[in-house]
N, C-alpha and C positions, 0 to 999 in steps of 0.2 A: 364824181362829183355830186355835190350837194346843193339843191337850188331851192329857194324857199322865199315866201313873201316877206314883206316889211313896208315899213310906209311909203319906201320908195316905190314900191309894187303898184301902190295905187296910181303911178304918175307913168306906168309901163314900164317899169325899171325891175330887175330881178337880183338877188343876191345868190351868186355862185360861189361857193367854196369846194375845193378839191379835197381829199381826204390826205392826199400828200401833202398840201398844206398845213392840216392840223397836225399832223405827225411832225413835220419840220419845226412849228413852232411847239411842239411837247418836249422835243429834243433840246432846242435852245433852254426853254425853262428848266428842264432837269439838268442840263449841262451847266447851266449857270451864265453862260456867253457865247456868243455867236462862233467864236474861233474853238472852244474847246467842243460844240456841237458840230462844226465843220469835220473835226477828227473822227468822231464818233460815226458820224453818215455816210462818211465820203463823198459830201459836197462842198463846192469852192464856199468862201464868205460870200463873195457877191451873189451867188446863186441864192443862199439861203436868206440874205437880205433882201433880194428880189422877189422871193417867196413871201416872205413876211409881209412886206411890204402890199402885195397883191392882195392877202388875206385881210388886212387891216383895212384898204381901199375897200373891199368887198363888203367888210362888217359897219365900214364908216365910223371905227372906234381906234384908237390908240391901244394896242394889246401890251407892248412892253416897255420900258424906259431903260436905256443903258447910260452909266455912269461913264467918267471918263478912262475908267480903265476897263471899259468894255463889259463889267457885270451888267447881267440885266433883272430887273425887278418889274412885276406884274403891276399893271394898274387893276381897279375893280374889274374892267371890262375881262382884262387877261385873266383874272382868276377865274370868273366866271367860265372862261371859254377852255381855260388850262381843264378844270373839272369836265365840263361837256366833251371835250375831244377826247378824253380818257375813254368814259362812256361809249361815245361813239365808235370809237376804234376797237375798244374790246368787243362791242355787239358784232361789229361787221366781221370781226377776226372770227367769233364763233360760229357767225352763220355760215361763214365761208368755210370752215372746218367741218361743219357738219352738213354742208353740201358735199365737201368732198367724200366723207365718208359714207353717205346716203347713195351719192348717183355716180361717182366716180370710182377709181380704184380706191383700195384700202391699202396703198403702199406706205410704209414705214420710214419716215426721213427722221432719225432722231438727229436734234440739233441740241448737244450737251455741252453745258457751259461749267469750267472749272477755273480755280486759281492755278497758277503754274506748278505749285508744287503737288499736285494731283497728276502731272505728266507722268506716265510711265504705268507704273501697276494697277492703278485705278480705270486709266482710259482705257488699257487694252482688255480689263476685264469687261468694260462696258460695250466695246465692241464685239467682243465674244457673244454677250448675251444678246445683245441686238442682232447680231449676224445668224443666231440660231432661229429667230423667227421665222417663217414662210415668207411675209409678205414684205420682210424688210428689203429696201433700197439702196440707203445711205446713211452713213454716220456723218456728220460735220461738228469737229472738236472746235468751240470758241474759249478762248482764254482770255479772262481779264484779271487785272491785279488783284481786286478786293470783292469781296462777296457785295459789299454795296453794287459795285460797277455790274456784276453778273446780275442782281434783282433787278437792275435798271434794263438789261437788257431782256430780261423776262419781260416785263412790263411792256416792253416797245415789239414783243412777238418775234425778235430775233432769235432766240434760241428758246426751246419747249421744255426743257428738263435743266436741272443744274445743282451742283454740289456747294452749297453755302453755311454759312454762320446763320444759327437761330433767329439771332439778334437783327440779320439784315432783312430779314422776310417777315418780321412778327409784323408789320403794317399792314400785310397783303394776302392773309391767310383766309380772306374771304374769296379770293381768286385762285390760291394755289392749295394743293395738296402736299404736304409734307410728311417725312416719316424722320425721326431721329434714328442716326446712324452709328454715332460714338462722340467720346468727350475728347478733344483735343486740347492735350496741355503743351506747354512750352518745355523746352531743354536748352539747356547751355552747352553748346559744342565746342570742344577743345582737339587740339592736336592729338593723336593717339601716343604720340612717344612723349610727351609732358607725363611724369608721373604724378600721383596723386599728391604727394608730401609737397611737390613745388607748387601744385595748385592751392594745398591748403596754407602753404606760408605766403602765397600771394593774395589769398584772402583775409589775410591775420591783421587785425587793425595797426600793428606794429612794425609791419612788414616795410622795409627799404626799397624805393622804387628800381634803383641801380642792382639789386640783387633777385629782382622777380624775371623770370623769364621772359625773352624780348614777345613771344607770342602772346603773352598773357598780360603785356603792357599795350597791344592792339586789338580793336575789335572791327567787325564788318557793322555798318550802320545800314539799316534796311531803307529804302524808299519812303520818305515821308507821309505817302498815301496809305501806307499800309498801319492800320491802328494800332498795332503792338509797339510801333516804333517809339512811342513816348514812354510806353512802360519798359522797354528794352533799356533805354538811354538811362531811365531813372535806377533800374539792376545796377549798370555799370557804374555809375556815380555812387551807391550805395554800399556794393560791395566790393568793387574793384576801382577805388577811385584813381589810381594813376594810369589804366587805362585810357588810351585815345582813338576816337572814332577815326581810324587810320586810311579805311577803305570803305565804298559804299556799294551797295549793290540794289537793283531793282526787286529781286526776288529771294527769298530764300534757299533756293536750290542753286544761286549764283552765289549767296554769302558761304554756302558751306562747302565750295571748291577751294576758298582762301584758306578756310580751316583744314581741309585734307593737305594742302600744301604745307602745313606747319608754319603758316603766317601770322594767324589771329585767332580770336574766338568769335563766336556767333550766337545769338538765338534763333531756334527754328521750332517749328511745330512737330509733334512727333508723327503726324499723320504723312510727312515727307519722308519717312524713313523706308517704307515699303518700297518706294521708288527712286531709292538712291542703288547705282550699282555696288555689288559686293566688294571691287577693288576701294570705291572711294569709302564705303562703309565701314571697312577695315581701317581706315586711316584717321577717323576720329572716335572719340567717346564722348558721351552725350549724358548730362545730370538733368534729370526732371526737376523742375522749378515748380513751387507752390504759387496758385493765384492765376498766372496768364494763361487760363483755359479758356476754351468757348464750346460750346454744344452744335454739332455740326448735323445738317439734316439734308436728304434728298427733296428739292423741290419741283413740282410739275403742275401745269396748268390742271384746273380739277376737272373739266369739260372732257380732258383727256381719258380720265378713269373708265368713261364709257367704251373707249376704244381697246377692244380685247389686247391687241399686240402692245399697244403702249402702257396699258396696267401690268400687264405681265411683267415686261422690262423693266418698269419703275419696282415691283415689288422684288424680283430677284437682284437687281443692281443692289438696292436698300438692304436685301440679306446678306449679300456679299461683304457690302460693308462693314455689317454687324459682326460677322463672323471671320471670314477669311483676313479681310483687310486689318480689322481691328487685333487679330491675332498675330499679324505679321507687324503691327507697329510696337509688339513686346513691351507693353508698359511694364509688366511685372518683372520683367529681366532688366530693367534699366534702373542704375543705381539713382537715388535722391539726391541733391544739391547738399543736403545735411551730411554726407557721407564725407565731404571734403570740407565743410564750414568749420571753421575754428570754434572752439567754446567762448562764446561771449556772455558778458554779464547779464544778469536777468535782466529786463525793463530797457533793454537797450532799442531805440525806437528808428526807424527809416521815414523819412519826411517826403513827402510826394508832393505834386504841383498841387494847390487846391483848386479845386474844380475839375480835375482830370476827370473824364468819362468813366465811369465803373472803377476808379481806383479810390481807396481808402486815404485819407490824409496823413495817419500814419499806422504804421504794423508793424509787429515784430521782426528782427533781420530775416527771417528763414524765410519771408512772403512777401510777394508784393500783390496788389490789388488786379482784380480782373479786367480783361478788355475781350470785348465778344466779337469783335468783327477781324477780319485781315483783308 
């Protein structure tokens, strides 16, 4: 609890604010609504509303305003306390971590965040590297759909290390140490049984829809929260107009299962490949696409660099990603999409949505613009 004086203190009153109230307030602002915050922190909506009301009552100000759809916006006082709570909670966390390292056991509890596509080879390597530490106690694996969501978890100290896109953490480099580990490019996944000639015909401008293989006329639509979704849809509209979004999946790992069954095509990051089982991998073929790439980094709180075990884990895991994991993505062995693209007249243009983040308005047919988060 934080107690402090105010004008009310002159009348014998005291302002009492708890760390939990500040934490809940921050989550509501970050999530954008009480409903979304409820899912994030595991508290009921009434409990969150009650804590917010107590905080506003203690401070004698209104912090947030909710519209009819439940979306929240901050008042000037809310903006002040949002920034202040970030500073207060960050400071107390650092103090507690220092206390833990100086006066209690130096046990290593690694709370590692990753998107679902890294489940498998990456997480097993992290478990092995952390387990080699003498003071290792526990590894908590925390998955979230996007790098942006994982960075939010880092900010809220729910995890202490994460593998994310560089752009997602670009505004937090004062708090986190990062190491670039590899460039993650996107690829088009196609059922292995479909020949290159059939693919080339489907991608030709004069292809008749009824003569295109059924699986090539269907694709798996990724969750709207995944930032590559819009660029992926643009690619299909530009290169394979007859294809329809016949299936939808929340993750790339789920998307590729439809492809392995010969039902459709989809886009996947090549970082997914080392985590696919050999039987599944043998039932798809992939073509690297220009433009849809992102730089991947390993991120950790800077203060943990002074903790020998955490520093070693951070360095070893980053090295694994740059060497073994990058080699297993086998980028140099993957065919490029140009190998199955039919010849097109020079100057052919792909038009993309105006104002799409990171995408050019018009590019040659062989590529589309960048999307840096997932």
